[in-house]
C-alpha positions in Angstrom: 44.2 1.8 -151.4 40.9 0.6 -152.8 37.7 2.4 -151.8 34.2 0.9 -151.9 32.0 2.9 -154.3 28.8 1.8 -152.5 30.1 2.9 -149.1 31.1 6.2 -150.5 27.6 6.7 -152.0 25.8 5.7 -148.8 28.0 7.9 -146.6 26.6 10.9 -148.4 23.1 9.7 -147.6 23.8 9.8 -143.9 25.8 13.0 -143.9 26.3 15.1 -146.9 30.0 15.3 -148.0 31.3 12.3 -146.0 31.5 10.1 -149.0 34.0 12.4 -150.5 35.9 12.8 -147.2 36.1 9.0 -147.1 37.7 9.1 -150.6 40.3 11.6 -149.4 38.7 14.5 -151.1 38.2 16.5 -147.9 37.9 20.0 -149.4 35.3 18.8 -151.9 33.4 17.0 -149.1 33.3 20.1 -146.9 32.2 22.3 -149.9 29.4 19.9 -150.7 28.3 19.9 -147.0 28.4 23.7 -146.9 26.5 24.1 -150.2 23.9 21.5 -149.0 23.3 23.3 -145.7 23.1 26.7 -147.3 20.7 25.6 -150.0 18.7 23.7 -147.4 18.2 26.9 -145.4 16.8 28.6 -148.5 15.0 25.9 -150.5 14.6 22.4 -148.9 14.3 20.5 -152.2 17.6 21.8 -153.3 19.3 19.9 -150.5 17.8 16.7 -151.9 19.2 17.4 -155.3 22.6 18.1 -153.9 22.5 14.9 -151.8 21.6 12.8 -154.9 24.3 14.5 -156.9 26.9 14.0 -154.1 26.0 10.3 -153.9 26.4 9.8 -157.6 29.7 11.8 -157.7 31.2 9.9 -154.8 30.3 6.5 -156.4 31.7 7.6 -159.7 34.9 9.0 -158.1 35.4 5.8 -156.1 35.1 3.7 -159.2 37.6 5.9 -161.0 40.0 5.7 -158.1 39.7 1.9 -158.0 40.5 1.6 -161.8 43.7 3.6 -161.2 44.6 1.5 -158.2 44.1 -1.8 -160.1 46.1 -0.5 -163.0 49.0 0.5 -160.7 48.8 -2.9 -159.0 49.1 -4.6 -162.4 52.1 -2.6 -163.3 53.8 -3.4 -160.0 53.1 -7.1 -160.5 54.6 -7.1 -164.0 57.8 -5.4 -162.8 58.3 -7.8 -159.9 
């Protein structure tokens, strides 16, 4: 199933880690949320950095997942 990279990125903006959860990477999403909250309690700017990184990573992961999905769809079309 194809995932929208922009949506994955924006979900992290609204709630840290949800972009990864949307992509099916639940453990990674929860870890990002926990790290973001923990760092936010200590140093607020660190949460901003974690959020920006999570947005970038979710976008990059969704693009990678889409390339794999498209490649699989092409293989299936050729075999049918």
